[in-house]
KOLVOPA-645736 format. One record per residue (C-alpha): x, y, z; residue in three letters; residue number from 0. Coordinates in nm, 2 decimals, padded with zeros to 4 digits, always signed. Layout:
BEGIN
east = X; north = Y; up = Z; residu = Ala; num = NUM
...
***
This chain:
BEGIN
east = +09.61; north = +08.81; up = +06.76; residu = Met; num = 0
east = +09.68; north = +09.02; up = +06.44; residu = Lys; num = 1
east = +09.54; north = +09.33; up = +06.66; residu = Arg; num = 2
east = +09.78; north = +09.29; up = +06.89; residu = Phe; num = 3
east = +10.06; north = +09.17; up = +06.69; residu = Leu; num = 4
east = +10.07; north = +09.49; up = +06.62; residu = Ile; num = 5
east = +10.02; north = +09.68; up = +06.92; residu = Phe; num = 6
east = +10.33; north = +09.47; up = +07.04; residu = Val; num = 7
east = +10.58; north = +09.61; up = +06.74; residu = Arg; num = 8
east = +10.44; north = +09.99; up = +06.78; residu = Lys; num = 9
east = +10.56; north = +09.93; up = +07.13; residu = Glu; num = 10
east = +10.88; north = +09.76; up = +07.03; residu = Phe; num = 11
east = +10.94; north = +10.05; up = +06.84; residu = Tyr; num = 12
east = +10.85; north = +10.30; up = +07.12; residu = His; num = 13
east = +11.12; north = +10.15; up = +07.30; residu = Val; num = 14
east = +11.40; north = +10.15; up = +07.04; residu = Leu; num = 15
east = +11.39; north = +10.53; up = +06.87; residu = Arg; num = 16
east = +11.39; north = +10.59; up = +07.26; residu = Asp; num = 17
east = +11.75; north = +10.66; up = +07.40; residu = Lys; num = 18
east = +11.74; north = +10.71; up = +07.73; residu = Lys; num = 19
east = +11.55; north = +10.39; up = +07.78; residu = Thr; num = 20
east = +11.76; north = +10.19; up = +07.60; residu = Leu; num = 21
east = +12.03; north = +10.34; up = +07.75; residu = Leu; num = 22
east = +11.86; north = +10.19; up = +08.19; residu = Ile; num = 23
east = +11.72; north = +09.86; up = +08.02; residu = Leu; num = 24
east = +12.11; north = +09.76; up = +07.88; residu = Phe; num = 25
east = +12.30; north = +10.05; up = +08.04; residu = Gly; num = 26
east = +12.24; north = +09.96; up = +08.38; residu = Met; num = 27
east = +12.24; north = +09.56; up = +08.45; residu = Pro; num = 28
east = +12.57; north = +09.61; up = +08.23; residu = Leu; num = 29
east = +12.72; north = +09.95; up = +08.49; residu = Val; num = 30
east = +12.60; north = +09.70; up = +08.78; residu = Gln; num = 31
east = +12.65; north = +09.37; up = +08.71; residu = Ile; num = 32
east = +13.06; north = +09.52; up = +08.68; residu = Leu; num = 33
east = +13.04; north = +09.72; up = +08.95; residu = Ile; num = 34
east = +12.93; north = +09.47; up = +09.18; residu = Phe; num = 35
east = +13.14; north = +09.17; up = +09.05; residu = Gly; num = 36
east = +13.47; north = +09.36; up = +09.05; residu = Phe; num = 37
east = +13.43; north = +09.70; up = +09.27; residu = Ala; num = 38
east = +13.17; north = +09.54; up = +09.54; residu = Leu; num = 39
east = +13.27; north = +09.26; up = +09.74; residu = Thr; num = 40
east = +13.40; north = +09.14; up = +10.12; residu = Asn; num = 41
east = +13.67; north = +09.01; up = +10.05; residu = Glu; num = 42
east = +13.95; north = +09.15; up = +10.25; residu = Val; num = 43
east = +14.28; north = +09.12; up = +10.06; residu = Arg; num = 44
east = +14.62; north = +09.30; up = +10.01; residu = Asn; num = 45
east = +14.58; north = +09.47; up = +10.33; residu = Thr; num = 46
east = +14.91; north = +09.71; up = +10.46; residu = Arg; num = 47
east = +15.04; north = +09.52; up = +10.73; residu = Val; num = 48
east = +15.34; north = +09.68; up = +10.97; residu = Leu; num = 49
east = +15.48; north = +09.34; up = +11.18; residu = Ile; num = 50
east = +15.74; north = +09.49; up = +11.46; residu = Val; num = 51
east = +15.96; north = +09.24; up = +11.49; residu = Asp; num = 52
east = +16.19; north = +09.31; up = +11.85; residu = His; num = 53
east = +16.28; north = +08.96; up = +11.84; residu = Ala; num = 54
east = +16.46; north = +08.91; up = +11.48; residu = Lys; num = 55
east = +16.56; north = +08.55; up = +11.48; residu = Asp; num = 56
east = +16.51; north = +08.26; up = +11.20; residu = Ile; num = 57
east = +16.12; north = +08.26; up = +11.42; residu = Ala; num = 58
east = +15.99; north = +08.61; up = +11.30; residu = Ser; num = 59
east = +16.16; north = +08.60; up = +10.99; residu = Ala; num = 60
east = +15.95; north = +08.27; up = +10.93; residu = Glu; num = 61
east = +15.68; north = +08.42; up = +11.05; residu = Leu; num = 62
east = +15.65; north = +08.76; up = +10.86; residu = Ser; num = 63
east = +15.83; north = +08.57; up = +10.54; residu = Ser; num = 64
east = +15.40; north = +08.39; up = +10.60; residu = Lys; num = 65
east = +15.24; north = +08.66; up = +10.61; residu = Ile; num = 66
east = +15.39; north = +08.82; up = +10.30; residu = Asp; num = 67
east = +15.31; north = +08.55; up = +10.08; residu = Ala; num = 68
east = +14.92; north = +08.52; up = +10.23; residu = Ser; num = 69
east = +14.67; north = +08.71; up = +09.97; residu = Arg; num = 70
east = +14.56; north = +08.94; up = +10.22; residu = Tyr; num = 71
east = +14.86; north = +09.08; up = +10.32; residu = Phe; num = 72
east = +15.13; north = +09.33; up = +10.24; residu = Glu; num = 73
east = +15.41; north = +09.44; up = +10.45; residu = Leu; num = 74
east = +15.46; north = +09.83; up = +10.49; residu = Phe; num = 75
east = +15.74; north = +09.96; up = +10.56; residu = Thr; num = 76
east = +15.84; north = +10.32; up = +10.58; residu = Glu; num = 77
east = +16.21; north = +10.41; up = +10.63; residu = Pro; num = 78
east = +16.24; north = +10.67; up = +10.97; residu = Gly; num = 79
east = +15.89; north = +10.57; up = +11.13; residu = Ser; num = 80
east = +15.92; north = +10.50; up = +11.48; residu = Thr; num = 81
east = +15.55; north = +10.50; up = +11.57; residu = Asp; num = 82
east = +15.36; north = +10.21; up = +11.48; residu = Pro; num = 83
east = +15.06; north = +10.44; up = +11.63; residu = Glu; num = 84
east = +15.09; north = +10.71; up = +11.43; residu = Glu; num = 85
east = +15.04; north = +10.51; up = +11.14; residu = Ser; num = 86
east = +14.81; north = +10.36; up = +11.22; residu = Met; num = 87
east = +14.59; north = +10.70; up = +11.24; residu = Arg; num = 88
east = +14.72; north = +10.82; up = +10.95; residu = Ala; num = 89
east = +14.51; north = +10.52; up = +10.79; residu = Gly; num = 90
east = +14.84; north = +10.35; up = +10.63; residu = Lys; num = 91
east = +14.79; north = +10.07; up = +10.78; residu = Val; num = 92
east = +14.51; north = +09.85; up = +10.87; residu = Lys; num = 93
east = +14.71; north = +09.59; up = +11.04; residu = Leu; num = 94
east = +15.02; north = +09.58; up = +11.37; residu = Ile; num = 95
east = +15.15; north = +09.27; up = +11.44; residu = Ile; num = 96
east = +15.39; north = +09.28; up = +11.74; residu = Val; num = 97
east = +15.69; north = +08.99; up = +11.72; residu = Ile; num = 98
east = +15.85; north = +09.01; up = +12.15; residu = Pro; num = 99
east = +16.25; north = +08.97; up = +12.24; residu = Thr; num = 100
east = +16.28; north = +08.58; up = +12.29; residu = Gly; num = 101
east = +16.01; north = +08.48; up = +12.04; residu = Phe; num = 102
east = +16.22; north = +08.14; up = +11.90; residu = Tyr; num = 103
east = +16.37; north = +08.06; up = +12.29; residu = Ala; num = 104
east = +16.03; north = +08.09; up = +12.42; residu = Ser; num = 105
east = +15.86; north = +07.88; up = +12.18; residu = Met; num = 106
east = +16.22; north = +07.65; up = +12.21; residu = Leu; num = 107
east = +16.20; north = +07.58; up = +12.58; residu = His; num = 108
east = +15.84; north = +07.66; up = +12.67; residu = Glu; num = 109
east = +15.66; north = +07.57; up = +12.40; residu = His; num = 110
east = +15.43; north = +07.88; up = +12.36; residu = Lys; num = 111
east = +15.51; north = +08.20; up = +12.23; residu = Ala; num = 112
east = +15.31; north = +08.48; up = +12.21; residu = Lys; num = 113
east = +15.23; north = +08.80; up = +11.94; residu = Ile; num = 114
east = +15.03; north = +09.13; up = +11.97; residu = Gln; num = 115
east = +14.74; north = +09.16; up = +11.73; residu = Ile; num = 116
east = +14.61; north = +09.54; up = +11.71; residu = Ile; num = 117
east = +14.40; north = +09.61; up = +11.47; residu = Thr; num = 118
east = +14.15; north = +09.98; up = +11.37; residu = Asp; num = 119
east = +13.86; north = +09.90; up = +11.46; residu = Ala; num = 120
east = +13.68; north = +10.16; up = +11.35; residu = Ser; num = 121
east = +13.64; north = +09.95; up = +11.07; residu = Asp; num = 122
east = +13.50; north = +09.63; up = +11.34; residu = Pro; num = 123
east = +13.37; north = +09.36; up = +11.05; residu = Asn; num = 124
east = +13.71; north = +09.43; up = +10.83; residu = Thr; num = 125
east = +13.91; north = +09.44; up = +11.22; residu = Ala; num = 126
east = +13.71; north = +09.05; up = +11.26; residu = Thr; num = 127
east = +13.81; north = +08.96; up = +10.94; residu = Thr; num = 128
east = +14.20; north = +09.02; up = +10.98; residu = Leu; num = 129
east = +14.21; north = +08.93; up = +11.26; residu = Ser; num = 130
east = +14.07; north = +08.59; up = +11.21; residu = Asn; num = 131
east = +14.30; north = +08.60; up = +10.86; residu = Tyr; num = 132
east = +14.67; north = +08.70; up = +11.12; residu = Val; num = 133
east = +14.55; north = +08.45; up = +11.32; residu = Asn; num = 134
east = +14.48; north = +08.12; up = +11.12; residu = Ala; num = 135
east = +14.86; north = +08.11; up = +10.95; residu = Ile; num = 136
east = +15.01; north = +08.19; up = +11.25; residu = Val; num = 137
east = +14.79; north = +07.82; up = +11.36; residu = Gln; num = 138
east = +14.88; north = +07.70; up = +11.06; residu = Asp; num = 139
east = +15.30; north = +07.76; up = +11.16; residu = Tyr; num = 140
east = +15.25; north = +07.66; up = +11.52; residu = Ala; num = 141
east = +15.13; north = +07.33; up = +11.35; residu = Thr; num = 142
east = +15.37; north = +07.29; up = +11.07; residu = Glu; num = 143
east = +15.68; north = +07.36; up = +11.34; residu = Gln; num = 144
east = +15.50; north = +07.10; up = +11.56; residu = Asn; num = 145
east = +15.42; north = +07.34; up = +11.89; residu = Leu; num = 146
east = +15.17; north = +07.22; up = +12.04; residu = Ala; num = 147
east = +15.23; north = +07.18; up = +12.38; residu = Ser; num = 148
east = +14.95; north = +06.93; up = +12.44; residu = Ser; num = 149
east = +15.05; north = +06.50; up = +12.31; residu = Ser; num = 150
east = +14.64; north = +06.55; up = +12.24; residu = Leu; num = 151
east = +14.59; north = +06.70; up = +11.93; residu = Lys; num = 152
east = +14.25; north = +06.84; up = +11.76; residu = Ile; num = 153
east = +14.33; north = +07.00; up = +11.41; residu = Leu; num = 154
east = +13.99; north = +07.13; up = +11.27; residu = Pro; num = 155
east = +14.01; north = +07.08; up = +10.87; residu = Glu; num = 156
east = +13.76; north = +07.41; up = +10.76; residu = Thr; num = 157
east = +13.63; north = +07.30; up = +10.39; residu = Arg; num = 158
east = +13.44; north = +07.59; up = +10.19; residu = Met; num = 159
east = +13.12; north = +07.42; up = +09.94; residu = Leu; num = 160
east = +13.00; north = +07.63; up = +09.67; residu = Tyr; num = 161
east = +13.24; north = +07.92; up = +09.72; residu = Asn; num = 162
east = +13.60; north = +07.79; up = +09.87; residu = Pro; num = 163
east = +13.82; north = +08.10; up = +09.76; residu = Gln; num = 164
east = +13.50; north = +08.30; up = +09.99; residu = Leu; num = 165
east = +13.51; north = +08.52; up = +09.64; residu = Lys; num = 166
east = +13.20; north = +08.78; up = +09.65; residu = Gly; num = 167
east = +13.11; north = +08.76; up = +09.28; residu = Ala; num = 168
east = +12.85; north = +08.47; up = +09.36; residu = Pro; num = 169
east = +12.71; north = +08.63; up = +09.64; residu = Asn; num = 170
east = +12.63; north = +08.99; up = +09.46; residu = Phe; num = 171
east = +12.54; north = +08.84; up = +09.12; residu = Val; num = 172
east = +12.24; north = +08.67; up = +09.20; residu = Pro; num = 173
east = +12.12; north = +09.02; up = +09.41; residu = Gly; num = 174
east = +12.21; north = +09.25; up = +09.14; residu = Val; num = 175
east = +12.02; north = +09.03; up = +08.85; residu = Met; num = 176
east = +11.72; north = +09.09; up = +09.17; residu = Ala; num = 177
east = +11.77; north = +09.39; up = +09.15; residu = Leu; num = 178
east = +11.83; north = +09.50; up = +08.80; residu = Val; num = 179
east = +11.51; north = +09.34; up = +08.67; residu = Leu; num = 180
east = +11.31; north = +09.45; up = +08.98; residu = Met; num = 181
east = +11.45; north = +09.83; up = +08.89; residu = Leu; num = 182
east = +11.40; north = +09.79; up = +08.51; residu = Val; num = 183
east = +11.06; north = +09.57; up = +08.45; residu = Cys; num = 184
east = +10.91; north = +09.80; up = +08.69; residu = Val; num = 185
east = +11.00; north = +10.10; up = +08.67; residu = Met; num = 186
east = +10.97; north = +10.08; up = +08.28; residu = Met; num = 187
east = +10.69; north = +09.92; up = +08.26; residu = Thr; num = 188
east = +10.47; north = +10.15; up = +08.56; residu = Ala; num = 189
east = +10.54; north = +10.45; up = +08.31; residu = Val; num = 190
east = +10.47; north = +10.35; up = +08.03; residu = Ser; num = 191
east = +10.11; north = +10.30; up = +08.06; residu = Ile; num = 192
east = +10.10; north = +10.59; up = +08.34; residu = Val; num = 193
east = +10.28; north = +10.83; up = +08.00; residu = Arg; num = 194
east = +09.97; north = +10.67; up = +07.80; residu = Glu; num = 195
east = +09.75; north = +10.80; up = +08.04; residu = Lys; num = 196
east = +09.96; north = +11.17; up = +08.09; residu = Glu; num = 197
east = +09.93; north = +11.18; up = +07.67; residu = Thr; num = 198
east = +09.53; north = +11.05; up = +07.64; residu = Gly; num = 199
east = +09.65; north = +10.75; up = +07.46; residu = Thr; num = 200
east = +09.45; north = +10.55; up = +07.74; residu = Met; num = 201
east = +09.15; north = +10.69; up = +07.67; residu = Glu; num = 202
east = +09.19; north = +10.65; up = +07.30; residu = Ile; num = 203
east = +09.30; north = +10.25; up = +07.37; residu = Leu; num = 204
east = +09.03; north = +10.21; up = +07.61; residu = Leu; num = 205
east = +08.71; north = +10.36; up = +07.33; residu = Val; num = 206
east = +08.89; north = +10.11; up = +07.05; residu = Ser; num = 207
east = +08.79; north = +09.74; up = +07.02; residu = Pro; num = 208
east = +09.07; north = +09.58; up = +07.19; residu = Phe; num = 209
east = +09.01; north = +09.45; up = +07.54; residu = Lys; num = 210
east = +09.13; north = +09.60; up = +07.78; residu = Pro; num = 211
east = +09.40; north = +09.37; up = +07.90; residu = Met; num = 212
east = +09.52; north = +09.36; up = +07.56; residu = Met; num = 213
east = +09.60; north = +09.67; up = +07.62; residu = Val; num = 214
east = +09.80; north = +09.57; up = +07.93; residu = Ile; num = 215
east = +09.97; north = +09.30; up = +07.79; residu = Leu; num = 216
east = +10.08; north = +09.49; up = +07.48; residu = Ser; num = 217
east = +10.28; north = +09.69; up = +07.73; residu = Lys; num = 218
east = +10.44; north = +09.46; up = +07.89; residu = Ala; num = 219
east = +10.57; north = +09.24; up = +07.65; residu = Ile; num = 220
east = +10.79; north = +09.45; up = +07.46; residu = Pro; num = 221
east = +10.99; north = +09.48; up = +07.83; residu = Tyr; num = 222
east = +10.95; north = +09.08; up = +07.90; residu = Leu; num = 223
east = +11.16; north = +09.02; up = +07.62; residu = Val; num = 224
east = +11.40; north = +09.30; up = +07.64; residu = Leu; num = 225
east = +11.47; north = +09.15; up = +08.00; residu = Ser; num = 226
east = +11.49; north = +08.79; up = +07.95; residu = Ile; num = 227
east = +11.85; north = +08.94; up = +07.70; residu = Ile; num = 228
east = +11.92; north = +09.15; up = +08.00; residu = Asn; num = 229
east = +11.94; north = +08.79; up = +08.21; residu = Val; num = 230
east = +12.12; north = +08.61; up = +07.90; residu = Ile; num = 231
east = +12.40; north = +08.92; up = +07.87; residu = Ser; num = 232
east = +12.49; north = +08.89; up = +08.34; residu = Ile; num = 233
east = +12.46; north = +08.57; up = +08.27; residu = Val; num = 234
east = +12.69; north = +08.60; up = +07.95; residu = Leu; num = 235
east = +12.94; north = +08.86; up = +08.20; residu = Leu; num = 236
east = +12.97; north = +08.62; up = +08.51; residu = Ser; num = 237
east = +13.04; north = +08.37; up = +08.33; residu = Val; num = 238
east = +13.33; north = +08.49; up = +08.08; residu = Phe; num = 239
east = +13.47; north = +08.82; up = +08.28; residu = Val; num = 240
east = +13.32; north = +08.75; up = +08.65; residu = Leu; num = 241
east = +13.46; north = +08.37; up = +08.63; residu = Asp; num = 242
east = +13.09; north = +08.26; up = +08.75; residu = Leu; num = 243
east = +13.07; north = +07.93; up = +08.57; residu = Pro; num = 244
east = +12.62; north = +07.83; up = +08.63; residu = Val; num = 245
east = +12.68; north = +07.52; up = +08.81; residu = Lys; num = 246
east = +12.29; north = +07.38; up = +08.79; residu = Gly; num = 247
east = +12.04; north = +07.34; up = +08.48; residu = Ser; num = 248
east = +12.10; north = +07.72; up = +08.21; residu = Leu; num = 249
east = +11.71; north = +07.54; up = +08.13; residu = Val; num = 250
east = +11.60; north = +07.66; up = +08.42; residu = Leu; num = 251
east = +11.75; north = +07.96; up = +08.52; residu = Leu; num = 252
east = +11.63; north = +08.13; up = +08.26; residu = Phe; num = 253
east = +11.24; north = +07.94; up = +08.28; residu = Ala; num = 254
east = +11.27; north = +08.06; up = +08.66; residu = Glu; num = 255
east = +11.40; north = +08.38; up = +08.55; residu = Ser; num = 256
east = +11.12; north = +08.47; up = +08.29; residu = Ile; num = 257
east = +10.86; north = +08.41; up = +08.58; residu = Leu; num = 258
east = +11.08; north = +08.66; up = +08.80; residu = Phe; num = 259
east = +11.04; north = +08.89; up = +08.53; residu = Ile; num = 260
east = +10.62; north = +08.81; up = +08.52; residu = Ile; num = 261
east = +10.59; north = +08.90; up = +08.88; residu = Thr; num = 262
east = +10.82; north = +09.26; up = +08.81; residu = Cys; num = 263
east = +10.60; north = +09.35; up = +08.55; residu = Leu; num = 264
east = +10.30; north = +09.26; up = +08.73; residu = Ser; num = 265
east = +10.38; north = +09.48; up = +08.99; residu = Leu; num = 266
east = +10.46; north = +09.78; up = +08.72; residu = Gly; num = 267
east = +10.11; north = +09.67; up = +08.58; residu = Ile; num = 268
east = +09.98; north = +09.71; up = +08.96; residu = Phe; num = 269
east = +10.21; north = +10.02; up = +09.07; residu = Ile; num = 270
east = +10.06; north = +10.22; up = +08.69; residu = Ser; num = 271
east = +09.69; north = +10.15; up = +08.80; residu = Val; num = 272
east = +09.74; north = +10.32; up = +09.11; residu = Lys; num = 273
east = +09.91; north = +10.62; up = +08.96; residu = Thr; num = 274
east = +09.84; north = +10.88; up = +08.72; residu = Ser; num = 275
east = +10.16; north = +11.05; up = +08.70; residu = Thr; num = 276
east = +10.48; north = +10.98; up = +08.50; residu = Gln; num = 277
east = +10.66; north = +11.15; up = +08.81; residu = Gln; num = 278
east = +10.44; north = +10.90; up = +09.10; residu = Thr; num = 279
east = +10.49; north = +10.62; up = +08.91; residu = Ala; num = 280
east = +10.91; north = +10.66; up = +08.86; residu = Met; num = 281
east = +10.91; north = +10.80; up = +09.26; residu = Leu; num = 282
east = +10.77; north = +10.43; up = +09.38; residu = Ile; num = 283
east = +10.94; north = +10.21; up = +09.15; residu = Ser; num = 284
east = +11.28; north = +10.29; up = +09.23; residu = Leu; num = 285
east = +11.22; north = +10.46; up = +09.57; residu = Met; num = 286
east = +10.96; north = +10.13; up = +09.67; residu = Gly; num = 287
east = +11.15; north = +09.92; up = +09.50; residu = Met; num = 288
east = +11.53; north = +09.98; up = +09.49; residu = Leu; num = 289
east = +11.55; north = +09.98; up = +09.95; residu = Leu; num = 290
east = +11.33; north = +09.67; up = +09.98; residu = Pro; num = 291
east = +11.52; north = +09.45; up = +09.73; residu = Thr; num = 292
east = +11.84; north = +09.62; up = +09.93; residu = Ile; num = 293
east = +11.71; north = +09.51; up = +10.25; residu = Leu; num = 294
east = +11.47; north = +09.26; up = +10.25; residu = Phe; num = 295
east = +11.63; north = +09.05; up = +09.90; residu = Ser; num = 296
east = +11.93; north = +08.85; up = +10.17; residu = Gly; num = 297
east = +12.24; north = +08.98; up = +09.93; residu = Phe; num = 298
east = +12.36; north = +09.27; up = +10.10; residu = Met; num = 299
east = +12.25; north = +09.23; up = +10.47; residu = Phe; num = 300
east = +12.20; north = +08.82; up = +10.63; residu = Pro; num = 301
east = +11.73; north = +08.83; up = +10.73; residu = Ile; num = 302
east = +11.89; north = +08.58; up = +11.01; residu = Glu; num = 303
east = +12.00; north = +08.85; up = +11.15; residu = Asn; num = 304
east = +11.69; north = +09.13; up = +11.14; residu = Met; num = 305
east = +11.40; north = +09.16; up = +11.42; residu = Pro; num = 306
east = +11.14; north = +08.92; up = +11.37; residu = Val; num = 307
east = +10.88; north = +09.16; up = +11.23; residu = Pro; num = 308
east = +11.11; north = +09.24; up = +10.95; residu = Leu; num = 309
east = +11.18; north = +08.88; up = +10.90; residu = Gln; num = 310
east = +10.82; north = +08.82; up = +10.85; residu = Ile; num = 311
east = +10.84; north = +09.11; up = +10.60; residu = Ile; num = 312
east = +11.01; north = +08.99; up = +10.39; residu = Ser; num = 313
east = +10.91; north = +08.70; up = +10.28; residu = Asn; num = 314
east = +10.62; north = +08.96; up = +10.07; residu = Ile; num = 315
east = +11.00; north = +09.09; up = +09.84; residu = Ile; num = 316
east = +11.02; north = +08.86; up = +09.53; residu = Pro; num = 317
east = +11.30; north = +08.89; up = +09.48; residu = Ala; num = 318
east = +11.41; north = +08.71; up = +09.85; residu = Lys; num = 319
east = +11.26; north = +08.42; up = +09.65; residu = Trp; num = 320
east = +11.46; north = +08.51; up = +09.31; residu = Tyr; num = 321
east = +11.73; north = +08.54; up = +09.52; residu = Tyr; num = 322
east = +11.71; north = +08.23; up = +09.67; residu = Ile; num = 323
east = +11.67; north = +08.04; up = +09.33; residu = Ile; num = 324
east = +11.92; north = +08.17; up = +09.15; residu = Val; num = 325
east = +12.22; north = +08.07; up = +09.42; residu = Lys; num = 326
east = +12.03; north = +07.75; up = +09.42; residu = Ser; num = 327
east = +12.09; north = +07.70; up = +09.05; residu = Ile; num = 328
east = +12.42; north = +07.90; up = +08.93; residu = Met; num = 329
east = +12.66; north = +07.80; up = +09.24; residu = Ile; num = 330
east = +12.51; north = +07.49; up = +09.40; residu = Lys; num = 331
east = +12.38; north = +07.35; up = +09.08; residu = Gly; num = 332
east = +12.03; north = +07.24; up = +09.30; residu = Val; num = 333
east = +11.71; north = +07.16; up = +09.02; residu = Gly; num = 334
east = +11.35; north = +07.21; up = +09.05; residu = Ile; num = 335
east = +11.34; north = +06.98; up = +09.36; residu = Glu; num = 336
east = +11.51; north = +07.26; up = +09.59; residu = Gln; num = 337
east = +11.32; north = +07.53; up = +09.51; residu = Ile; num = 338
east = +10.98; north = +07.44; up = +09.41; residu = Trp; num = 339
east = +10.88; north = +07.66; up = +09.73; residu = Lys; num = 340
east = +11.01; north = +07.90; up = +09.65; residu = Glu; num = 341
east = +10.89; north = +07.93; up = +09.29; residu = Thr; num = 342
east = +10.51; north = +07.84; up = +09.46; residu = Leu; num = 343
east = +10.58; north = +08.15; up = +09.61; residu = Ile; num = 344
east = +10.66; north = +08.34; up = +09.37; residu = Leu; num = 345
east = +10.37; north = +08.24; up = +09.17; residu = Leu; num = 346
east = +10.17; north = +08.27; up = +09.44; residu = Gly; num = 347
east = +10.26; north = +08.69; up = +09.40; residu = Ile; num = 348
east = +10.31; north = +08.65; up = +09.06; residu = Thr; num = 349
east = +09.94; north = +08.59; up = +09.03; residu = Thr; num = 350
east = +09.84; north = +08.83; up = +09.35; residu = Ala; num = 351
east = +09.95; north = +09.13; up = +09.15; residu = Leu; num = 352
east = +09.78; north = +09.03; up = +08.80; residu = Leu; num = 353
east = +09.45; north = +08.98; up = +08.98; residu = Phe; num = 354
east = +09.48; north = +09.29; up = +09.16; residu = Ile; num = 355
east = +09.61; north = +09.50; up = +08.91; residu = Ser; num = 356
east = +09.27; north = +09.39; up = +08.67; residu = Leu; num = 357
east = +09.01; north = +09.44; up = +08.92; residu = Lys; num = 358
east = +09.17; north = +09.74; up = +08.99; residu = Ser; num = 359
east = +09.19; north = +09.90; up = +08.61; residu = Phe; num = 360
east = +08.97; north = +10.13; up = +08.50; residu = Lys; num = 361
east = +08.79; north = +10.15; up = +08.20; residu = Ile; num = 362
east = +08.70; north = +10.47; up = +08.24; residu = Arg; num = 363
east = +09.01; north = +10.69; up = +08.29; residu = Leu; num = 364
east = +08.82; north = +11.01; up = +08.38; residu = Ala; num = 365
***
């Protein structure tokens, strides 16, 4: 045990005196969590909208004020501009609302009125979202004015559970945690072991009384500790910077995170066993882990919308199960009784990777 701790301490010294490694270990997670938390979001806010008011009556003024008061829109006015379509073509606005003449009279006498909503469909997702926002505001205004044409009213009341303000952070933070841990743990572990092969020091370690399995574990443990520190920093940023409190058990969250870290370390060991150069190990770790994590974890693209073969492939991606676990604990506040299946799958993947890696590890490198 004393010899093992010496090897672990040696690896810690090697990591801590390498500034580039420290930048990757601690700089990349902080930058990614801030970028995904603030810059990348699926919310649509402060969109410039042009209201062409041909009616100029009390109802059109009230509706315009209601749209302007929404946090989703910002009224656009350009003195001297007479062509609304030209404003949209130039990218100055993404939405045009046309209120026809006689808007208030139609509401008063016919109990119905029409408005035209024109969106920039070059971005179909944003266009659909903006159109839904305007429709919701118009329906809310009509309800306030009691303008239903029928005596029977069905007013649906929508509640958004777990994320009522539809913020982007509750979706991106769990995904970034999975992405960061996957990249850092896999890449750093794989490169550190392959480096020993390239420099020839692995042969010295293997001929020593130290068992091969202990050599691998001594390489992995420092990155386990440093990754736990990364998890702590991400959680602290989420709570105090992104205003995303952890609703579930912190102990359970860290326990599941440690399990996922071990899974990633096992994957890094597997890559190091199968490769012989640092460049190959780094390319496989980056390209082989980055794209599957982004595509198949579920935090960027819904897995349910993918073809069935891709849905099946996503089941072997560890990040998918960790993303489900973290989102369930942090956002929904569930316990182990709701995530035991995902936990067992991660445990099974870890066991399989460790078994294959140790069986494939060659004691003789020649």
